[in-house]
N, C-alpha and C positions, 0 to 999 in steps of 0.2 A: 280566912274564911273561903268558904266554897257556895253557889251557886244553889243547892240546897237549905241552907242556912239560912242564907238573905230572904230566900222562899218564907222562910218559917217567922223571918224577924219581920218582916212586911206584914204578915198576918197576925202576928200578936199581937194581943191589944196589952200586954206587958210591956213596960220601962227596961229593954235592955240597951243598956249601955253598950256602943259601939266605940272604937278607936281609929283614926285613919292619921297618922302622924303625929301621935299623942295625941293631938284633941277629939275632944268627946264630937260626936257627929250624930243626925239624925237619916240613916238610911230613906230616901224620897221613895225611888224606883229602882227596878233591874233593869237595865239597858235592853234591848232587841240582842246586844250581839250575843247576849251571856256572857259576858267577861268584865263588863263595867256594871256600876253602878250611878246614881247622883243621889248627892247626899247633900245636906249644909249641915253648920256649925251648930250645935244646939247654944244660943243664947239670942240674942236680938239678932244678931246680924241673918239675913238670909239668901245671902249668896250661895248659889249650887254649883257644883262641881262634878264635874266625872272623871270617877276612880274606877283603880282594877280593884277589881272585888277580894284578889290574893292580898293588898293590902290594909283591909280590914282587919280589924281585931275585937274581937267580942272581948271582954272584961267580966 
């Protein structure tokens, strides 16, 4: 995924499925470095991780 698509997803009201390492995640924010994003798993766990946006896959 690229920076522009991450920005589009963040500003969209649609439920856009994104996966990281095969797990469905929510993108919380694009980090200031422009190369990583903060995400958390969909579901009850709210543990957040910083991941490379190139590793995010839109389903």
